[in-house]
C-alpha positions in Angstrom: -0.6 -18.6 18.3 -3.4 -16.3 17.5 -3.4 -13.7 14.6 -5.8 -10.8 14.4 -6.3 -9.5 10.8 -8.0 -6.1 10.7 -9.8 -5.7 7.5 -9.7 -9.5 7.3 -12.8 -9.9 5.2 -11.5 -7.7 2.3 -9.7 -9.1 -0.8 -6.2 -8.6 0.6 -7.0 -9.6 4.2 -8.8 -12.8 3.2 -5.8 -13.8 1.0 -3.4 -13.2 4.0 -5.7 -15.4 6.1 -5.6 -18.1 3.4 -1.8 -18.0 3.2 -1.5 -18.3 7.0 -3.8 -21.3 7.1 -1.7 -23.0 4.5 1.7 -22.3 6.0 1.2 -21.9 9.8 -0.8 -23.6 12.5 -2.1 -20.2 13.9 -5.7 -19.6 14.8 -7.0 -16.5 13.0 -9.5 -13.8 13.9 -10.7 -11.8 10.9 -12.1 -8.5 12.1 -14.3 -6.1 10.2 -17.5 -4.1 10.2 -19.7 -6.5 8.1 -21.0 -9.4 10.3 -22.7 -11.3 7.5 -19.8 -11.2 5.1 -17.3 -11.8 7.8 -19.1 -14.9 9.2 -19.6 -16.3 5.7 -15.9 -15.9 5.0 -14.8 -17.5 8.3 -17.0 -20.5 7.5 -15.4 -20.8 4.1 -11.9 -20.6 5.4 -12.5 -23.3 8.1 -12.6 -24.0 11.8 -9.3 -22.2 12.6 -10.9 -18.9 11.5 -13.3 -16.8 13.6 -14.9 -13.5 12.8 -15.1 -10.5 15.2 -16.7 -7.1 14.9 -13.9 -4.6 15.4 -14.9 -1.4 13.7 -12.3 1.1 12.7 -13.6 4.3 11.2 -15.1 4.5 7.8 -12.3 4.3 5.1 -13.0 7.9 4.0 -12.7 9.4 7.6 -9.5 10.8 8.9 -8.7 8.5 11.8 -9.6 5.7 14.1 -12.6 6.2 16.3 -11.1 6.8 19.7 -14.2 6.7 21.8 -16.8 4.2 23.1 -17.2 0.5 22.5 -15.2 0.4 19.2 -12.0 1.4 21.0 -12.6 -1.0 23.8 -13.2 -3.9 21.3 -10.1 -3.0 19.4 -7.9 -3.0 22.5 -9.4 -6.3 23.7 -8.9 -7.9 20.3 -5.3 -6.8 20.1 -4.6 -7.9 23.7 -5.7 -11.4 22.8 -3.4 -11.7 19.8 0.2 -12.7 19.3 0.3 -10.8 16.0 -1.8 -8.1 14.5 -2.0 -7.7 10.7 -3.5 -4.4 9.6 -5.1 -4.7 6.2 -7.8 -2.0 6.6 -7.0 0.7 4.1 -6.8 3.1 2.4 -3.9 4.0 4.7 -3.8 7.7 3.8 -6.8 8.1 6.1 -5.4 6.0 8.9 -3.5 7.1 11.9 -1.1 4.9 13.8 -3.5 4.0 16.7 -3.4 0.3 15.9 0.4 0.3 16.0 0.5 2.3 19.2 -1.9 -0.1 21.0 0.3 -3.0 19.8 3.4 -1.4 21.2 1.6 -0.6 24.5 0.4 -4.2 24.8 3.6 -5.8 23.6 2.0 -7.4 20.5 3.9 -7.8 17.2 2.5 -5.9 14.2 2.7 -5.9 10.4 0.6 -4.1 7.8 0.0 -3.8 4.1 0.2 0.0 4.1 1.0 1.5 0.7 0.8 5.3 1.3 4.0 7.3 2.1 2.3 9.5 4.7 1.3 6.5 6.8 4.7 4.9 6.4 6.4 8.0 7.8 4.1 8.1 10.7 4.6 4.5 11.5 8.4 4.6 11.3 8.4 7.5 13.8 7.4 4.9 16.4 10.6 2.9 16.0 12.2 3.8 19.3 9.0 3.0 21.2 8.6 -0.4 19.6 12.3 -1.2 20.2 11.9 -0.4 23.9 8.8 -2.5 24.1 10.5 -5.5 22.3 7.8 -5.3 19.6 8.7 -6.3 16.0 6.7 -4.1 13.6 7.1 -4.4 9.8 5.2 -2.1 7.5 4.7 -2.2 3.7 4.4 -5.9 3.4 2.4 -7.3 0.4 3.4 -7.4 -3.2 4.3 -3.8 -4.0 5.4 -2.5 -1.6 6.4 -5.8 -0.1 8.0 -8.6 -2.2 9.2 -5.9 -4.6 11.3 -4.3 -1.8 12.9 -7.6 -1.0 13.7 -8.2 -4.6 15.6 -4.9 -4.6 17.5 -5.8 -1.5 18.5 -9.1 -3.1 19.7 -7.3 -6.2 21.6 -4.6 -4.2 23.5 -7.4 -2.4 24.9 -8.7 -5.7 26.9 -5.5 -6.2 29.9 -4.1 -4.5 28.6 -0.5 -4.9 25.0 0.0 -5.9 24.3 3.3 -7.6 20.8 3.4 -9.0 17.5 1.5 -8.3 14.8 1.4 -11.0 11.6 -0.4 -9.7 8.6 -0.7 -11.9 5.3 -2.5 -11.7 2.5 -3.4 -14.1 -1.0 -4.7 -12.9 -3.6 -6.3 -15.1 -7.0 -4.8 -14.6 -8.1 -4.7 -11.0 -5.4 -7.0 -9.9 -8.1 -9.0 -8.2 -8.4 -6.4 -5.5 -11.3 -4.4 -4.3 -12.3 -0.7 -4.6 -9.9 0.2 -1.8 -6.9 -0.4 -4.1 -8.5 1.8 -6.7 -8.7 4.6 -4.1 -5.0 4.2 -3.5 -4.3 4.7 -7.2 -6.2 8.0 -7.4 -5.0 9.2 -4.0 -1.5 8.9 -5.5 -2.3 11.5 -8.1 -3.2 14.3 -5.6 0.1 16.2 -5.4 3.8 16.2 -6.5 6.2 14.2 -4.4 9.9 14.0 -3.6 12.1 11.5 -5.4 15.8 10.7 -4.7 17.6 11.5 -8.0 21.3 12.2 -8.6 22.0 12.4 -4.9 19.3 14.9 -4.0 15.6 15.2 -3.4 13.7 16.4 -6.4 10.1 17.1 -7.0 8.3 15.0 -9.6 4.7 15.0 -10.8 2.7 11.8 -10.4 1.9 9.8 -13.6 4.5 11.8 -15.5 7.7 10.9 -17.5 6.3 7.9 -19.3 8.9 5.1 -19.9 8.4 1.9 -21.8 9.6 -1.1 -19.9 9.5 -4.7 -21.0 8.0 -7.2 -18.6 7.7 -11.0 -18.8 4.3 -12.1 -20.0 3.0 -8.5 -20.6 5.7 -7.3 -23.0 6.4 -3.6 -23.4 4.2 -1.5 -21.1 4.3 2.3 -20.4 5.0 3.1 -16.8 4.8 6.4 -15.0 6.1 8.0 -11.8 4.0 7.0 -8.8 4.2 8.1 -5.2 5.1 4.9 -3.3 6.7 4.4 0.2 9.7 2.8 -1.6 10.5 6.2 -3.0 12.0 7.2 0.4 12.5 3.9 2.3 14.8 2.4 -0.4 17.2 5.4 -0.4 17.1 5.4 3.4 18.1 1.7 3.4 20.7 1.5 0.6 23.5 4.0 -0.3 22.4 4.8 -3.8 22.3 8.0 -5.9 18.9 7.5 -7.4 15.6 5.6 -6.8 12.9 5.5 -9.6 9.5 4.0 -8.8 7.1 3.7 -11.7 3.7 2.0 -12.3 1.5 1.1 -15.2 -1.6 -1.0 -16.0 -2.9 -3.2 -18.8 -5.0 -2.9 -20.8 -2.9 0.2 -21.5 -5.9 2.5 -22.2 -6.2 2.7 -18.4 -2.8 4.3 -18.3 -4.0 7.0 -20.7 -7.2 7.6 -18.6 -5.2 7.9 -15.4 -2.6 10.2 -17.1 -5.4 12.5 -18.3 -6.8 12.7 -14.8 -3.4 13.5 -13.4 -2.6 16.1 -16.1 -5.9 17.8 -16.7 -8.0 17.7 -13.6 -7.5 20.5 -11.1 -5.5 19.5 -8.0 -8.3 20.7 -5.6 -10.7 18.4 -7.4 -8.4 15.4 -7.0 -8.1 16.2 -3.3 -11.9 16.0 -2.8 -12.9 12.7 -1.2 -16.1 12.6 -3.3 -14.0 12.8 -6.5 -11.7 10.0 -5.3 -14.7 7.8 -4.5 -16.4 8.5 -7.8 -13.2 7.7 -9.8 -12.6 4.5 -7.7 -16.1 3.2 -8.2 -16.2 3.9 -11.9 -12.7 2.3 -12.4 -13.7 -0.8 -10.4 -16.8 -1.2 -12.5 -14.7 -0.9 -15.7 -12.1 -3.4 -14.5 -14.8 -5.9 -13.5 -15.5 -6.1 -17.3 -11.9 -6.0 -18.6 -10.6 -8.5 -16.0 -12.3 -11.2 -18.0 -9.9 -10.5 -20.9 -6.8 -9.1 -19.2 -6.6 -11.2 -16.1 -5.7 -9.9 -12.7 -2.0 -10.5 -12.6 1.1 -8.5 -11.6 4.6 -8.2 -12.9 7.5 -6.6 -11.1 10.9 -5.5 -12.5 13.7 -4.5 -10.2 16.9 -3.1 -11.9 19.9 -2.1 -9.8 23.0 -0.7 -11.5 26.4 -0.2 -9.9 29.9 -1.5 -9.6 31.1 -5.1 -9.2 34.7 -6.2 -9.5 35.6 -2.8 -11.0 33.0 -3.0 -13.7 29.6 -1.2 -14.2 27.0 -3.9 -14.1 23.2 -4.3 -14.0 21.4 -6.8 -11.8 17.8 -7.3 -13.0 15.1 -9.3 -11.3 11.6 -10.1 -12.5 8.5 -11.7 -11.1 5.1 -12.5 -12.6 2.1 -13.7 -10.6 -1.4 -14.5 -12.1 -3.3 -12.9 -9.2 -2.1 -9.7 -7.6 -4.3 -10.1 -4.4 -3.1 -13.6 -3.9 0.5 -12.5 -4.3 0.0 -9.7 -1.8 -1.4 -12.2 0.7 1.7 -14.3 0.2 4.0 -11.4 0.7 2.3 -10.5 4.0 1.8 -14.1 5.0 5.6 -14.9 4.7 6.5 -12.1 7.1 3.8 -13.1 9.5 4.9 -16.8 9.5 8.5 -15.8 10.2 7.5 -13.6 13.1 5.2 -16.2 14.5 8.0 -18.8 14.4 10.4 -16.2 15.9 12.8 -16.6 13.0 12.2 -12.9 12.4 12.7 -10.9 15.5 13.8 -7.3 15.1 12.3 -4.9 17.7 11.4 -1.6 16.2 9.3 -0.4 13.2 10.8 -1.2 9.9 10.1 -1.2 6.2 10.1 -4.8 4.9 13.4 -4.4 3.1 15.0 -3.3 6.4 13.7 -6.2 8.4 13.7 -9.3 6.1 17.1 -10.8 5.4 17.6 -12.1 1.8 18.2 -15.8 2.8 14.8 -15.8 4.7 13.1 -14.1 1.8 14.4 -16.6 -0.7 13.3 -19.5 1.5 9.7 -18.4 2.0 9.4 -17.6 -1.7 10.5 -21.2 -2.6 8.0 -22.5 0.0 5.2 -20.8 -1.9 6.4 -21.6 -5.3 7.0 -18.0 -6.2 9.7 -17.8 -8.9 11.9 -14.7 -9.2 14.3 -14.5 -12.1 17.6 -12.7 -11.5 20.2 -11.8 -14.1 23.5 -10.0 -13.7 25.1 -8.5 -16.8 27.8 -5.9 -17.7 26.5 -2.6 -18.9 
């Protein structure tokens, strides 16, 4: 089996490759725009990994380059693969061309997308993928990704789930590159819709601070954040409310991000030059603070509802020491299941819609990822 990882020489893509090398026998092509960096990485990863120049558009352009050699190289690379893993963000600026080519060529597809606009565009191709017999899973990784499957596992413990509260905390940079920083600031650009009390309501990003206690990190302030889970979870599970909140440590980064969201003019935040400036400065700062804070991640999933006639809470937590490695594992698990044909679900799906809980628990055990789950009466 051959796997093509677009954006494979980046922090997330390289960790996906490492996970596949450890848990599958697939040959891997990491594709990107930087020949020297890509070749060096492929040599470090070993003989099962090759590098190929497959140039998507610049991360700050609107869409895939549809003309010339780049399109031809992309189609040729996809046609030679059994599975394509799209790790080339930020996904706000991506269209679904890669997914469309995969559907046309009958190649299975997964991605690490984390922006709601891209997720909506990808899910719109469900019927085409189903007709082509292509299994496509979006939002794999750590959050969204493993977090979504944690929610599904909690929901299944209840007779009638009513509310989902999903929160994350990341230490410093999380071990990721500047692309992830862009994603954070892109999420501040405009208000978004959240499913609350059985209806869609508008909330402001990085608002409504709430203190949540996480393992390892203790009490951390978390804020509303525009994530794909905000609409894929209510589309998947019959609940009345879904809350998605995010925070960072050291916590002064929360205050900085809050001040940007609250005081900067929306048009300024929608300028690409502003996003790039904020991302570069933040990445420089976290390069320093990572030495003290680490680069880990904690997730807390809380689902409340009815079980045996009582109101109960099912709470799951996860802590990993390297966010980028955990994201690689989240994507690698889905890839391994598709390659082995254990996961075969034609169509385009958010990960919580595609991955059964028994499979999720098995691949987490295989990777030594521990998820604590506790059920208690309210």
